[in-house]
N, C-alpha and C positions, 0 to 999 in steps of 0.2 A: 380855232380852239372847241369849238362845241361838237364839229365834226370829229376831233380826236379824242373826245371825251365819249362820243357815241360808240367808237371803233373801240376803245378801250373797256367799256360797259359789254359791249358784245363780245368780247375777245373772252373777257371774264366768265359770262355766262357759258359761252363753248366748252372752255378749261373746266367749268365745275360739272356740267354734262359729261365730258370724256371722262373727268375722274371716276363718276359715278359707275359710267358704263364697265370701266376698265375693273372695278371693285366687283362689280355683278359678276364678270366674266370670271375673276379670281375665285369667286365663290362658288363659283356653278353654276350662276344663271337663276340661282335661288333666292337671291339677296330681296330686300324691299326696294326694288329700282325704282318704282313710284315716290316710293316716301324720300326719298334721296335725290331724285333729278327734278322732278318738275318743282318744288319749292325754290330750289339751287337757283335755276333759273328765273322763275318769277321775281325772286328778289334784286334781279339785275333791272330793276324799272321797266318790267315789264317787256324785256329783251328775248321772253322763253321760248316764243315759235323763231325767229329769226334764229337764236342759236339752234334749236333742233333742226332747222333747215340746213345749218352749214353740216351738222353731224350725218344729216341724210337718214338713210335707213337703221345706220349702226346705232341709233338711240334706241332702239328695239332688240338689237343683237342679241343679249341675253335671254330673250324670251324667244327666239327663233331658235337658238340654238338648243334650248333647254324644255321646248314644247311646254312653257307655261304661256296662260294669257295675260296680256297687261292689265293693269289695273285700268279704271274708269279712267283716271285725271291722266296718265299717261297717255292712252288712247287717244283723248280728245285735244291733250296738246300736238302729238302728232300728226292727228288729222287737221288741226288747225293750220299747222306747219304746212302740209300739203295744198290745203287749200289757200291760203295766204300768199304763196309762192309759187307760181305757177313760172314756167319757162315764158321769155319772151318770145316772139317769134324768129330774133336772131339770135337766140340762145346759141351758146358752144354745146357740142356736142357731150361733151363731158356732164354739161347742166342738165340736159334732155335726158341722158341715163340715170342722173342721181335723181331725179325726179320721178324718171319710170320704175327705178327701185323704190324707192318710197313710197308706189303705189301700190306695188305687187308686195308691198309687206302690209301695206292697211289691208289688202282683200286678204292675204292669209292670216292676219291676226284678229280683225275686227270682227264681234259675232253677227253682223248685219251683214258681212261682206263688202262693206264701204270700198271706196276708191275706184270703181268703174274697171272698164275692161279697156288696154291701150295698147295699140301696136307698138312692138320694139323701134326704137327709132334706126337710126341707120348705122351700119357699122363697118363700112367700106374704108373710111379715113382711117382705121387703127389697122386694118388689115395690109395696108399700104405704107404702114408707118415704119422706120428703122427701128433699132431698138432700143436707142437712146428715149427717140419719143415715146416708144410703145410702154418704156419701164414707166416714163413721168406719168402718161393718160392711164396706164392700169394702177398706178399706185393712188390717183386722184379718184378712180373708180373703184377700190378696195371693196366697199359695202355690197360689191356683186359677187365677191369672193365669198362662197357658201357651198358647204358640201349640197351636192345633188341640185343644185341649182342650175338648170341649162339656160343660156342667153347665149346672144352673138357675141357678146364681149367676153363671156367664157371661153367657147370656143374658140377666138383667136388665143387667147391666154394658153389654153391645152394644146393648140398647133405650135407655138412659140418658146417652150419650156427654155431652151437653151439661150436665146436672146433674152429673156426676163431673166435668167441667173446672171447672164451679164451685165444687164442693167443694174441688177443688185449690188454687184460688187463695186459698179462704179458711184452707184451713190452712197455707199459707204466711204470710199475712200475722197468722195467728196464732202464727206460729214454733212449727207442732207437725208437726215435720220426719221423723218415723216415718209419720204419717199423709198428710204431703204426698208422701213418699216411694213408700207404698205405692199411694196413688191413680195417682201417675205411671205406676208399675209396669203398672197397668189401663190407662191410658191408651196406653201403648205399643203396645198391641195393638189397639185398637179405631178404626174407622174413624170418620171423621166429628169428628176432633177439629181444633176452628178453629186455623188456623196462629196466629192473633194470640196463643194461648195461650204461644206461644214454650216448650213441654215441654223440648226440648233444653238449651235456656238455663237454665231452671226446677230441671231436675235438677243441672244443676253447681253452681247456687245451694246449694241444698237440701244436697249433699254438703259443699259448705264451712262453710256454717251450721252443720251439725251437729257440728262439730268432733270428726271421726273416732269419732263413734258407731258402732258395728259392725253393728248391725241396720237401721240407716239405709242404709249403706254397701252392705250386701247388696242392700236393696232398689233403691237405684239403679243398679247395676250389673246387677242383672236387667233393669233395664227398658232400660238402654240396648243391653243385650245382644238382648232381644226387638224393641227396634224397629229396629234394624240388620239382624236375620234371621241374626245369627252365631249358628247354633244348631249350629254343630260348628266 
């Protein structure tokens, strides 16, 4: 029961953070992100760093897209999450890439350039994945879907647009709204997406059917911002 209670608190903290990030994205990235996010997570019995680690680099996405500097509290919380939860030696590739993305974001936004230099993890596992697995893995790594940001994962996505579009449709049909939203975020950046996919309408449908899920809302709003090029 104690473990269940801990999971509930962490889930609540993640939802609060995701709601704040989605709200900041809708406002153009200029909202008081630190004022909304850090206290919300800290209120959940100190689960703030763990909740930030779940969101990954997307915790600071509004600042990345708007070109603004995070507040001191936000930056300290993000750095704490990076340092407190390093990947284990046997961590899954998606965990390695998520942590790499956080360190890249920290290097880009921290005034002192904190974060260190880290080589990219391997991506051969993704290059060989079938279209179903590709879609699932890319949705997990949606925080890497950023304009102009080049890495091995992004290059795989660019080379497999049609596979990802196929996976997007499958995720919608399976009512896996978070996977569909993550795939839609990638597709919003890619060339060669079929017009018949109806991505904008698909994103609207996903947001509606997800019934207010904060993490789905974050990905959908990020996808819209990326699709319209509204980065400032």
